[in-house]
VOKELO-213487 format. One record per residue (C-alpha): residue in one letter; x, y, z; residue number from 1. Coordinates in steps of 0.001 Angstrom, whole numbers. Layout:
BEGIN
ATOM, A, X, Y, Z, NUM;
...
//
This chain:
BEGIN
ATOM, M, 19834, 10260, 11918, 1;
ATOM, S, 18156, 8393, 15078, 2;
ATOM, R, 15834, 6139, 15030, 3;
ATOM, D, 11944, 6274, 14462, 4;
ATOM, T, 9174, 5169, 16889, 5;
ATOM, F, 6782, 2798, 14822, 6;
ATOM, L, 4182, 5736, 14981, 7;
ATOM, K, 6607, 8254, 13719, 8;
ATOM, G, 7945, 6122, 11170, 9;
ATOM, A, 4275, 5214, 9951, 10;
ATOM, L, 3522, 9044, 10027, 11;
ATOM, I, 6335, 9891, 7538, 12;
ATOM, L, 5604, 6781, 5215, 13;
ATOM, T, 2005, 8000, 5064, 14;
ATOM, V, 2800, 11660, 4174, 15;
ATOM, A, 5386, 10058, 954, 16;
ATOM, G, 2692, 7455, 703, 17;
ATOM, I, -22, 10867, 150, 18;
ATOM, V, 2941, 12799, -2266, 19;
ATOM, V, 3398, 9707, -4223, 20;
ATOM, K, -72, 9341, -5136, 21;
ATOM, L, -706, 13107, -6060, 22;
ATOM, I, 2036, 13188, -8049, 23;
ATOM, G, 969, 10092, -9623, 24;
ATOM, S, -2426, 11457, -10299, 25;
ATOM, V, -943, 14360, -11863, 26;
ATOM, N, 1100, 12211, -13814, 27;
ATOM, R, -1970, 10178, -15294, 28;
ATOM, I, -3703, 13540, -16357, 29;
ATOM, L, -1127, 14783, -18254, 30;
ATOM, L, -18, 11331, -19734, 31;
ATOM, S, -3610, 10486, -20738, 32;
ATOM, R, -3846, 13900, -22604, 33;
ATOM, L, -491, 13395, -24460, 34;
ATOM, L, -611, 9967, -25659, 35;
ATOM, G, -4202, 9154, -25681, 36;
ATOM, G, -6247, 6011, -25465, 37;
ATOM, E, -3753, 4536, -27758, 38;
ATOM, G, -576, 5325, -26361, 39;
ATOM, I, -1906, 4690, -22707, 40;
ATOM, G, -3078, 1052, -24147, 41;
ATOM, L, 717, 547, -25297, 42;
ATOM, Y, 1888, 1720, -22087, 43;
ATOM, Q, -558, -853, -20037, 44;
ATOM, M, 515, -3561, -21917, 45;
ATOM, A, 4471, -3269, -21130, 46;
ATOM, Y, 3826, -2068, -17546, 47;
ATOM, P, 2393, -5369, -15753, 48;
ATOM, I, 5481, -7344, -17471, 49;
ATOM, Y, 7495, -4908, -15686, 50;
ATOM, L, 5783, -5150, -12117, 51;
ATOM, L, 5633, -9102, -12788, 52;
ATOM, A, 9453, -9270, -13471, 53;
ATOM, L, 9982, -6714, -10276, 54;
ATOM, S, 7723, -9424, -8044, 55;
ATOM, V, 10016, -12229, -8743, 56;
ATOM, S, 13048, -10253, -8488, 57;
ATOM, S, 13134, -7965, -5580, 58;
ATOM, A, 9187, -8080, -3837, 59;
ATOM, G, 9366, -8764, -637, 60;
ATOM, I, 13140, -8259, -536, 61;
ATOM, P, 12660, -4839, 1748, 62;
ATOM, V, 10581, -6836, 4205, 63;
ATOM, A, 12899, -9672, 4887, 64;
ATOM, I, 16027, -7437, 4851, 65;
ATOM, S, 14279, -5261, 7689, 66;
ATOM, I, 12944, -8610, 9700, 67;
ATOM, I, 16950, -9831, 9972, 68;
ATOM, V, 18431, -6633, 10522, 69;
ATOM, A, 15942, -5811, 13504, 70;
ATOM, E, 17129, -8447, 14937, 71;
ATOM, K, 20393, -7730, 14843, 72;
ATOM, I, 20320, -4133, 16008, 73;
ATOM, A, 18045, -5659, 18985, 74;
ATOM, L, 21005, -8080, 19522, 75;
ATOM, G, 23328, -5236, 19542, 76;
ATOM, D, 25181, -6795, 16713, 77;
ATOM, Y, 25677, -3900, 14455, 78;
ATOM, R, 28380, -5845, 12555, 79;
ATOM, G, 25677, -8592, 11584, 80;
ATOM, A, 23423, -6003, 10408, 81;
ATOM, S, 25884, -4324, 8236, 82;
ATOM, R, 26796, -7930, 7242, 83;
ATOM, V, 23331, -8892, 6073, 84;
ATOM, F, 23001, -5540, 3953, 85;
ATOM, R, 26367, -6114, 2073, 86;
ATOM, I, 25530, -9614, 1502, 87;
ATOM, S, 21864, -9117, 363, 88;
ATOM, L, 23037, -6085, -1844, 89;
ATOM, V, 25546, -8082, -3772, 90;
ATOM, V, 22931, -11069, -4317, 91;
ATOM, L, 20429, -8366, -5369, 92;
ATOM, A, 22846, -6539, -7675, 93;
ATOM, A, 23108, -10212, -9557, 94;
ATOM, T, 19532, -10408, -9470, 95;
ATOM, G, 18931, -7377, -10738, 96;
ATOM, L, 21294, -7706, -13928, 97;
ATOM, L, 19865, -11012, -14666, 98;
ATOM, F, 16191, -9920, -14912, 99;
ATOM, T, 17267, -6866, -16436, 100;
ATOM, F, 18578, -8885, -19579, 101;
ATOM, L, 15812, -11340, -19294, 102;
ATOM, L, 13068, -8485, -19717, 103;
ATOM, Y, 15402, -6752, -22313, 104;
ATOM, F, 15898, -9811, -24340, 105;
ATOM, G, 12735, -11447, -23744, 106;
ATOM, A, 10706, -8389, -24924, 107;
ATOM, G, 11190, -9523, -28771, 108;
ATOM, W, 9759, -13323, -27365, 109;
ATOM, L, 6457, -12171, -25666, 110;
ATOM, V, 5573, -10224, -28868, 111;
ATOM, E, 6436, -13161, -31440, 112;
ATOM, N, 4475, -15322, -29383, 113;
ATOM, H, 1615, -13150, -29260, 114;
ATOM, I, 1701, -12748, -25213, 115;
ATOM, V, 1860, -9101, -25707, 116;
ATOM, R, -879, -8738, -28693, 117;
ATOM, D, 343, -5254, -30222, 118;
ATOM, P, 3875, -5445, -31637, 119;
ATOM, R, 4047, -1651, -30977, 120;
ATOM, A, 4447, -2760, -27317, 121;
ATOM, Y, 7903, -4126, -28238, 122;
ATOM, Y, 9756, -685, -27380, 123;
ATOM, A, 7864, 317, -24208, 124;
ATOM, I, 8455, -3305, -22758, 125;
ATOM, A, 12550, -3274, -23870, 126;
ATOM, V, 13422, 213, -22226, 127;
ATOM, L, 11942, -1019, -18887, 128;
ATOM, A, 14647, -3635, -18787, 129;
ATOM, P, 16972, -973, -16973, 130;
ATOM, A, 14526, -33, -14012, 131;
ATOM, I, 14711, -3585, -13072, 132;
ATOM, F, 18221, -3028, -11719, 133;
ATOM, F, 18137, 106, -10070, 134;
ATOM, V, 14643, -798, -8434, 135;
ATOM, T, 16336, -4489, -7334, 136;
ATOM, I, 18997, -2568, -5655, 137;
ATOM, L, 16832, 236, -4449, 138;
ATOM, S, 15129, -2694, -2145, 139;
ATOM, S, 18010, -3541, -425, 140;
ATOM, Y, 18809, 43, 589, 141;
ATOM, R, 15212, 406, 1777, 142;
ATOM, G, 14892, -2761, 3982, 143;
ATOM, Y, 18312, -1869, 4823, 144;
ATOM, F, 17183, 1391, 6504, 145;
ATOM, Q, 13336, 153, 7621, 146;
ATOM, G, 14991, -2284, 9605, 147;
ATOM, L, 17106, 370, 11160, 148;
ATOM, Q, 13843, 1993, 12486, 149;
ATOM, M, 14616, 4854, 9833, 150;
ATOM, M, 11670, 5528, 7688, 151;
ATOM, T, 12800, 9064, 6274, 152;
ATOM, P, 15617, 8162, 3816, 153;
ATOM, T, 12572, 5161, 2480, 154;
ATOM, A, 10220, 8234, 2705, 155;
ATOM, V, 12252, 10637, 356, 156;
ATOM, S, 13548, 8079, -1832, 157;
ATOM, Q, 10159, 7462, -2785, 158;
ATOM, I, 9027, 10820, -2997, 159;
ATOM, V, 12457, 11797, -5204, 160;
ATOM, E, 12084, 8390, -7198, 161;
ATOM, Q, 8108, 9413, -8438, 162;
ATOM, F, 8716, 12883, -8968, 163;
ATOM, F, 11882, 12244, -11456, 164;
ATOM, R, 9822, 9346, -12980, 165;
ATOM, V, 7143, 11518, -13801, 166;
ATOM, V, 9249, 14289, -15244, 167;
ATOM, T, 11177, 11933, -17534, 168;
ATOM, M, 7992, 10185, -18380, 169;
ATOM, I, 6301, 13259, -19671, 170;
ATOM, L, 9564, 14656, -21326, 171;
ATOM, F, 10438, 11435, -23297, 172;
ATOM, A, 6829, 10909, -24215, 173;
ATOM, Y, 7084, 14600, -25455, 174;
ATOM, L, 9944, 14331, -27094, 175;
ATOM, L, 9313, 11025, -28903, 176;
ATOM, L, 5731, 11099, -29738, 177;
ATOM, P, 6508, 12688, -33022, 178;
ATOM, R, 8291, 9659, -34190, 179;
ATOM, G, 5136, 7972, -33501, 180;
ATOM, I, 2854, 6583, -30560, 181;
ATOM, E, 4988, 3155, -30014, 182;
ATOM, F, 7678, 5516, -29120, 183;
ATOM, G, 5992, 7720, -27020, 184;
ATOM, A, 4839, 5092, -25083, 185;
ATOM, A, 8342, 3702, -24922, 186;
ATOM, G, 9514, 7143, -23549, 187;
ATOM, A, 6893, 7247, -21219, 188;
ATOM, S, 8362, 3596, -20234, 189;
ATOM, F, 11450, 4780, -19821, 190;
ATOM, G, 10918, 7283, -17119, 191;
ATOM, A, 11075, 4454, -14462, 192;
ATOM, A, 14553, 3959, -14874, 193;
ATOM, P, 15672, 7844, -14303, 194;
ATOM, G, 13430, 7893, -11388, 195;
ATOM, A, 14807, 4787, -9708, 196;
ATOM, A, 17934, 5522, -10377, 197;
ATOM, A, 17285, 9129, -8755, 198;
ATOM, G, 15678, 7352, -5595, 199;
ATOM, L, 18966, 5416, -5477, 200;
ATOM, L, 21111, 8274, -5210, 201;
ATOM, V, 19237, 9215, -2064, 202;
ATOM, L, 19634, 6204, -386, 203;
ATOM, I, 23256, 6202, -1092, 204;
ATOM, Y, 23418, 9895, 282, 205;
ATOM, F, 21746, 8680, 3286, 206;
ATOM, Y, 23465, 5460, 3695, 207;
ATOM, W, 27059, 7416, 3682, 208;
ATOM, R, 25826, 10038, 5860, 209;
ATOM, G, 24885, 7432, 8703, 210;
ATOM, K, 27983, 5432, 8005, 211;
ATOM, S, 30535, 6862, 10498, 212;
ATOM, G, 27978, 7001, 13356, 213;
ATOM, F, 27322, 2905, 12274, 214;
ATOM, Q, 30983, 2412, 12329, 215;
ATOM, H, 31310, 3632, 15611, 216;
ATOM, Q, 28834, 1411, 16966, 217;
ATOM, M, 30016, -1603, 14935, 218;
ATOM, N, 33808, -702, 16356, 219;
ATOM, H, 32424, -690, 19972, 220;
ATOM, Q, 30259, -4045, 20049, 221;
ATOM, P, 31696, -7242, 21936, 222;
ATOM, L, 32628, -10061, 19941, 223;
ATOM, I, 29491, -11796, 18294, 224;
ATOM, N, 29799, -15044, 16018, 225;
ATOM, Q, 28462, -14049, 12870, 226;
ATOM, E, 26106, -15590, 10750, 227;
ATOM, S, 27579, -17325, 7562, 228;
ATOM, G, 26580, -15967, 4337, 229;
ATOM, V, 24928, -18711, 2992, 230;
ATOM, S, 22472, -18720, 5956, 231;
ATOM, I, 21661, -15210, 5270, 232;
ATOM, I, 20992, -15640, 1844, 233;
ATOM, T, 18484, -18639, 2780, 234;
ATOM, R, 16805, -16654, 5496, 235;
ATOM, I, 16073, -13541, 3325, 236;
ATOM, V, 14878, -15485, 230, 237;
ATOM, R, 12297, -18141, 2956, 238;
ATOM, L, 11009, -14554, 4519, 239;
ATOM, A, 11077, -12581, 667, 240;
ATOM, L, 9629, -15416, -1479, 241;
ATOM, P, 5925, -15468, 283, 242;
ATOM, V, 5859, -11631, 355, 243;
ATOM, S, 6847, -11893, -3520, 244;
ATOM, L, 3897, -14738, -3613, 245;
ATOM, A, 1445, -12183, -2294, 246;
ATOM, N, 2311, -9466, -4682, 247;
ATOM, I, 2090, -11931, -7968, 248;
ATOM, M, -1508, -12912, -6392, 249;
ATOM, L, -2434, -9599, -6275, 250;
ATOM, P, -2564, -9089, -10393, 251;
ATOM, V, -3604, -12559, -10991, 252;
ATOM, V, -6819, -12216, -8832, 253;
ATOM, S, -7382, -9198, -10826, 254;
ATOM, S, -6943, -10980, -14062, 255;
ATOM, I, -9786, -13643, -12773, 256;
ATOM, D, -11986, -10912, -11909, 257;
ATOM, L, -11455, -9616, -15445, 258;
ATOM, I, -12486, -13261, -16906, 259;
ATOM, I, -15367, -13847, -14431, 260;
ATOM, V, -16997, -10228, -14190, 261;
ATOM, P, -18039, -9193, -17110, 262;
ATOM, Q, -18727, -12697, -18262, 263;
ATOM, R, -20957, -12954, -15258, 264;
ATOM, L, -22690, -10171, -15508, 265;
ATOM, E, -23938, -11101, -19107, 266;
ATOM, A, -25143, -14116, -17508, 267;
ATOM, A, -27466, -11960, -15294, 268;
ATOM, G, -28929, -10565, -18805, 269;
ATOM, F, -26364, -7036, -18939, 270;
ATOM, S, -25288, -6337, -22630, 271;
ATOM, V, -21510, -6643, -23186, 272;
ATOM, E, -21317, -2887, -23524, 273;
ATOM, H, -22889, -2303, -20088, 274;
ATOM, A, -21212, -5687, -18266, 275;
ATOM, T, -18058, -3718, -19396, 276;
ATOM, E, -19080, -409, -18037, 277;
ATOM, L, -20055, -1997, -14433, 278;
ATOM, F, -16750, -3271, -14814, 279;
ATOM, G, -15078, -412, -14655, 280;
ATOM, Y, -17334, 1563, -12345, 281;
ATOM, L, -15810, -1342, -9854, 282;
ATOM, T, -12279, -1782, -10712, 283;
ATOM, G, -11461, 1351, -12322, 284;
ATOM, M, -13139, 3620, -9718, 285;
ATOM, A, -14181, 1833, -6259, 286;
ATOM, V, -11528, -181, -5790, 287;
ATOM, P, -8903, 2804, -6154, 288;
ATOM, L, -11251, 4764, -3960, 289;
ATOM, V, -11222, 1832, -1430, 290;
ATOM, N, -7287, 1774, -1145, 291;
ATOM, L, -6595, 5430, -560, 292;
ATOM, P, -7625, 5444, 3444, 293;
ATOM, T, -5218, 2933, 3577, 294;
ATOM, I, -2006, 4663, 2946, 295;
ATOM, L, -2082, 5106, 6486, 296;
ATOM, T, -2513, 1682, 7365, 297;
ATOM, A, -380, 418, 4954, 298;
ATOM, S, 2691, 2395, 6790, 299;
ATOM, L, 1808, 1230, 10197, 300;
ATOM, A, 2154, -1970, 8557, 301;
ATOM, A, 5608, -1503, 7049, 302;
ATOM, S, 6755, 598, 10038, 303;
ATOM, L, 5275, -2360, 12511, 304;
ATOM, V, 7750, -5230, 11024, 305;
ATOM, P, 11044, -3966, 12295, 306;
ATOM, A, 9316, -2543, 15410, 307;
ATOM, V, 7439, -6283, 16438, 308;
ATOM, S, 10957, -8044, 15115, 309;
ATOM, E, 12808, -6002, 17296, 310;
ATOM, A, 10896, -6587, 20351, 311;
ATOM, F, 10041, -10430, 19548, 312;
ATOM, T, 13791, -10891, 19329, 313;
ATOM, L, 14277, -9679, 22725, 314;
ATOM, N, 11702, -12133, 23864, 315;
ATOM, N, 9509, -8708, 25056, 316;
ATOM, S, 6042, -10196, 24251, 317;
ATOM, Q, 4444, -7071, 26312, 318;
ATOM, K, 5898, -4646, 23837, 319;
ATOM, V, 4891, -7086, 20969, 320;
ATOM, V, 1283, -6810, 22107, 321;
ATOM, Q, 1591, -3077, 22966, 322;
ATOM, R, 2609, -2140, 19445, 323;
ATOM, T, -22, -4835, 18019, 324;
ATOM, K, -2756, -2800, 20178, 325;
ATOM, T, -1514, 797, 19342, 326;
ATOM, A, -1288, -135, 15366, 327;
ATOM, M, -5119, -1289, 15382, 328;
ATOM, R, -6297, 1245, 17264, 329;
ATOM, I, -5068, 3991, 14963, 330;
ATOM, S, -6268, 1916, 11757, 331;
ATOM, N, -9697, 1060, 13224, 332;
ATOM, L, -10022, 5059, 14314, 333;
ATOM, I, -9096, 6219, 10782, 334;
ATOM, T, -10655, 3248, 8403, 335;
ATOM, I, -13971, 3276, 10544, 336;
ATOM, P, -15194, 7062, 9831, 337;
ATOM, A, -13575, 6602, 6067, 338;
ATOM, F, -16074, 3492, 5857, 339;
ATOM, V, -19161, 5045, 7165, 340;
ATOM, G, -18520, 8266, 5129, 341;
ATOM, M, -17997, 6600, 2251, 342;
ATOM, W, -21026, 4557, 2649, 343;
ATOM, L, -23435, 7594, 2994, 344;
ATOM, L, -21949, 9776, 520, 345;
ATOM, A, -20889, 7036, -2381, 346;
ATOM, E, -23139, 9008, -5340, 347;
ATOM, P, -21817, 12272, -4309, 348;
ATOM, I, -18170, 10902, -4242, 349;
ATOM, S, -18365, 9262, -7615, 350;
ATOM, L, -19800, 12622, -9092, 351;
ATOM, L, -17140, 14607, -7255, 352;
ATOM, L, -14397, 12623, -8477, 353;
ATOM, Y, -15426, 11054, -11490, 354;
ATOM, S, -18295, 12994, -13123, 355;
ATOM, T, -20677, 10383, -12811, 356;
ATOM, P, -23390, 9411, -9850, 357;
ATOM, N, -23187, 5206, -11502, 358;
ATOM, A, -20068, 4264, -9447, 359;
ATOM, G, -21849, 4899, -6164, 360;
ATOM, T, -23129, 1895, -6166, 361;
ATOM, S, -19891, -349, -5927, 362;
ATOM, I, -18521, 2622, -3749, 363;
ATOM, A, -21067, 2166, -1433, 364;
ATOM, V, -20799, -1625, -1058, 365;
ATOM, M, -16790, -1641, -1140, 366;
ATOM, S, -16522, 921, 1585, 367;
ATOM, I, -16795, -1423, 4362, 368;
ATOM, G, -13716, -3163, 2504, 369;
ATOM, V, -11269, 98, 3519, 370;
ATOM, F, -12193, -1370, 7456, 371;
ATOM, L, -11559, -4968, 6418, 372;
ATOM, L, -8148, -4271, 4554, 373;
ATOM, G, -7052, -2187, 7594, 374;
ATOM, I, -7124, -4746, 9896, 375;
ATOM, H, -5599, -7194, 6911, 376;
ATOM, Q, -2734, -4966, 6487, 377;
ATOM, V, -1692, -4193, 10263, 378;
ATOM, S, -2378, -8116, 11093, 379;
ATOM, T, -49, -8716, 8204, 380;
ATOM, G, 2897, -6499, 9452, 381;
ATOM, V, 2450, -8281, 13085, 382;
ATOM, L, 2763, -11428, 11203, 383;
ATOM, Q, 5864, -10868, 9144, 384;
ATOM, G, 7415, -9019, 12366, 385;
ATOM, L, 7136, -12620, 13761, 386;
ATOM, G, 9002, -14093, 11038, 387;
ATOM, H, 5437, -15800, 9676, 388;
ATOM, T, 5697, -14479, 6255, 389;
ATOM, A, 4095, -17376, 4368, 390;
ATOM, I, 1057, -17072, 6801, 391;
ATOM, P, -768, -14057, 5529, 392;
ATOM, V, 16, -15550, 1669, 393;
ATOM, V, -1708, -18856, 2418, 394;
ATOM, N, -4454, -16768, 4069, 395;
ATOM, M, -4667, -14649, 1242, 396;
ATOM, A, -4994, -17658, -1264, 397;
ATOM, I, -8055, -19132, 630, 398;
ATOM, S, -9691, -15842, 548, 399;
ATOM, A, -9020, -15370, -3051, 400;
ATOM, V, -10719, -18936, -3324, 401;
ATOM, V, -13806, -17553, -1493, 402;
ATOM, K, -14020, -14258, -3954, 403;
ATOM, I, -13713, -16705, -6918, 404;
ATOM, I, -16577, -18226, -5940, 405;
ATOM, M, -18818, -15366, -4441, 406;
ATOM, S, -18237, -13728, -7519, 407;
ATOM, W, -19145, -16461, -9659, 408;
ATOM, I, -22657, -16913, -7776, 409;
ATOM, L, -23578, -13674, -6885, 410;
ATOM, T, -22696, -11662, -10102, 411;
ATOM, A, -24856, -13828, -12068, 412;
ATOM, M, -27776, -13109, -10009, 413;
ATOM, P, -29565, -10099, -11379, 414;
ATOM, E, -30492, -8984, -8414, 415;
ATOM, F, -26996, -8462, -7197, 416;
ATOM, G, -24942, -8069, -10491, 417;
ATOM, I, -22357, -5739, -10200, 418;
ATOM, K, -22964, -5470, -5936, 419;
ATOM, G, -22463, -9154, -6071, 420;
ATOM, A, -18541, -8804, -7420, 421;
ATOM, A, -18391, -5937, -4869, 422;
ATOM, W, -19197, -8120, -2032, 423;
ATOM, A, -17304, -10786, -3319, 424;
ATOM, T, -14084, -8490, -2839, 425;
ATOM, N, -15324, -7480, 583, 426;
ATOM, A, -15305, -11234, 1478, 427;
ATOM, D, -11878, -11326, -53, 428;
ATOM, F, -10664, -9083, 2609, 429;
ATOM, G, -12860, -10162, 5379, 430;
ATOM, V, -11789, -14183, 5058, 431;
ATOM, A, -8302, -12668, 4938, 432;
ATOM, A, -8399, -10407, 8098, 433;
ATOM, I, -10350, -13140, 10205, 434;
ATOM, L, -7682, -15680, 9413, 435;
ATOM, N, -4827, -13390, 10235, 436;
ATOM, M, -6319, -11975, 13054, 437;
ATOM, Y, -6501, -15983, 14499, 438;
ATOM, F, -2627, -16284, 13816, 439;
ATOM, V, -2180, -12868, 15539, 440;
ATOM, Y, -4022, -14124, 18513, 441;
ATOM, R, -2530, -17442, 18439, 442;
ATOM, Y, 1184, -15997, 18431, 443;
ATOM, V, 818, -13048, 20142, 444;
ATOM, G, -2329, -13576, 22323, 445;
ATOM, F, -3830, -10076, 21356, 446;
ATOM, A, -7674, -9698, 20055, 447;
ATOM, M, -8965, -6332, 19235, 448;
ATOM, D, -10471, -4107, 22087, 449;
ATOM, I, -14196, -4433, 21520, 450;
ATOM, K, -15158, -1247, 23517, 451;
ATOM, D, -12619, 849, 21416, 452;
ATOM, T, -14034, -95, 18396, 453;
ATOM, L, -17477, 481, 19584, 454;
ATOM, R, -16508, 4156, 20616, 455;
ATOM, A, -14949, 4471, 17009, 456;
ATOM, F, -18287, 2948, 15231, 457;
ATOM, F, -20594, 5434, 17719, 458;
ATOM, A, -18377, 8415, 16899, 459;
ATOM, A, -18520, 7422, 13372, 460;
ATOM, A, -22610, 6725, 13242, 461;
ATOM, V, -22999, 10456, 14697, 462;
ATOM, M, -20525, 11703, 12388, 463;
ATOM, G, -22488, 10265, 9525, 464;
ATOM, G, -25953, 11846, 10633, 465;
ATOM, A, -24385, 15162, 10520, 466;
ATOM, V, -23022, 14312, 7252, 467;
ATOM, L, -25939, 13737, 5551, 468;
ATOM, L, -27853, 16645, 7041, 469;
ATOM, T, -24682, 18832, 6273, 470;
ATOM, Y, -25121, 17540, 2464, 471;
ATOM, D, -28820, 17959, 2249, 472;
ATOM, A, -28295, 21751, 3592, 473;
ATOM, A, -25644, 22562, 1286, 474;
ATOM, M, -26854, 21472, -1677, 475;
ATOM, V, -30035, 23414, -859, 476;
ATOM, K, -27925, 26465, -482, 477;
ATOM, L, -25015, 25638, -2767, 478;
ATOM, L, -26408, 24014, -5109, 479;
ATOM, H, -23600, 22438, -6118, 480;
ATOM, N, -22569, 18728, -5446, 481;
ATOM, S, -19046, 19217, -5433, 482;
ATOM, L, -18882, 22103, -2709, 483;
ATOM, A, -21716, 20119, -533, 484;
ATOM, T, -19921, 17166, -423, 485;
ATOM, L, -16302, 18706, 461, 486;
ATOM, V, -18173, 20758, 3327, 487;
ATOM, S, -19984, 17608, 4240, 488;
ATOM, I, -16357, 15631, 4701, 489;
ATOM, V, -15135, 18752, 6762, 490;
ATOM, V, -18180, 19208, 9069, 491;
ATOM, G, -18229, 15358, 9312, 492;
ATOM, G, -14343, 14489, 10139, 493;
ATOM, A, -14770, 17415, 13053, 494;
ATOM, I, -17786, 15749, 14473, 495;
ATOM, Y, -16075, 12727, 14603, 496;
ATOM, G, -13073, 13965, 16381, 497;
ATOM, A, -15072, 15733, 18904, 498;
ATOM, V, -17392, 12706, 19578, 499;
ATOM, L, -14697, 10445, 19948, 500;
ATOM, L, -12768, 12635, 22632, 501;
ATOM, L, -16186, 12958, 24106, 502;
ATOM, V, -16776, 9456, 24694, 503;
ATOM, G, -13096, 8519, 25644, 504;
ATOM, G, -12161, 6825, 22290, 505;
ATOM, V, -9045, 8882, 22480, 506;
ATOM, S, -6391, 9096, 25425, 507;
ATOM, A, -3919, 11817, 25925, 508;
ATOM, R, -1150, 9361, 25575, 509;
ATOM, D, -2792, 8326, 22205, 510;
ATOM, I, -2246, 12280, 21198, 511;
ATOM, E, 1278, 12644, 23109, 512;
ATOM, R, 2481, 10028, 20680, 513;
ATOM, I, 1438, 12514, 17770, 514;
ATOM, P, 5027, 13706, 16731, 515;
ATOM, R, 5873, 16921, 17059, 516;
ATOM, V, 2301, 18596, 18107, 517;
ATOM, G, 1125, 15924, 20054, 518;
ATOM, A, 2360, 16905, 23976, 519;
ATOM, K, 1070, 20621, 23366, 520;
ATOM, L, -2228, 19327, 22192, 521;
ATOM, A, -2963, 17029, 24803, 522;
ATOM, S, -2235, 19703, 27547, 523;
ATOM, I, -4949, 21895, 25718, 524;
ATOM, L, -7776, 19233, 25508, 525;
ATOM, R, -6745, 18252, 28951, 526;
ATOM, A, -6980, 21753, 30225, 527;
ATOM, V, -10727, 22190, 28784, 528;
ATOM, G, -11852, 18927, 30121, 529;
ATOM, I, -12519, 16737, 27179, 530;
ATOM, L, -9538, 14444, 27359, 531;
ATOM, R, -9254, 11096, 29369, 532;
ATOM, R, -5778, 10043, 30716, 533;
//
């Protein structure tokens, strides 16, 4: 297996992320129809506990291992990279086993102490325990391959894991449902274990497939003093702990939203039922939609971590800046038009996806969060690659405080209402992004290129005008919101790309970096005279 450039790696992870999302969407539809609201409720009582256990046991481990492995490979220390993987595998196997037993035997305690309110959720919690063991080991393999800058194993394992997870969830839920709704929910929960085991088998296959080549590299490297096992474990914990804390913070902030937003909407004069409805539009419809365009930026961040770590280890500051600049430009080129399109077509998109225009208000306000979240994710990847994994967590904590204060104040104002909570979430993303960028500038010397960013905004503005005209014309002729919205999005995308090329927002080098088709596409565009060098 060959190493990927960080852009190719990001593209591979993006494609995998899209496939995983699509499979997950099918799963939600089928599972909801099979179990109904009550069964899904029992499943949802168990799953957050499982995610919390994973956050403590293994979240952050892939990032930590990828950083250290990338450092070792940059220095030509293949034995050291292999040693990091083997030590992490042993430690994580023990950790995974510990948390598997804790969750299994702690399920009854959670129910008995009314932390989980419905005792029927016991089975759904208990059967999730084996998945923790497999996922924890899985994280070690993924960190290892990402450190080698080989993203294909991770991508394939993600798709296989999700596929087997969904198939087994639906199968066991269907088979066990006749015994009672609690057993149907438990069957759905159990699917996490076979899915993780399937993903792990894929990674083991890739590992053994590349083992002979890696062994050859180890046999021909000069003798290098190896880092002690204690030192490796200490570094993994030090790097992984902040990332784990960040993962834990996300559900914590969501829980705070659950407490604050409905309560403050009631203070603004909304009834309990209306406040719950508005909260659903924001958290259940607008927020997931905002997260969709950032599949690419999240993949860029994951691919950027080992790439930056490698360049930083070799003291190649120019390459660190160049990779940061490339990732940030691509992020902006994707998130800026997504923000503008989502803002202008908020109600039509809400009607298309959710069969109601009422989420449009939250979607429109939250659309700017796409742009801000992209900056935050990429800058987090850079800081993690530099080994400063604690900085993004501190910045997230500061931004969370800002969000809570703004949610408390703005949501209670009748003129803002749910828009106040949406603006508070945007502020959360924005403060975290600005703080991250300050530290990126401090450590790397990189600041966003204002001219490039303005070009993207100009192209997006032209696109926005075309989108509105197209939607109005399509509604007159087609008289169908879904078709009009889809046509507008396609036309808008084409206009954005064309204007971006004309104003020099994309260079020949950018096009050439697109895997497989880049060189040929660049030559065609150069031949017709619309591509700058």
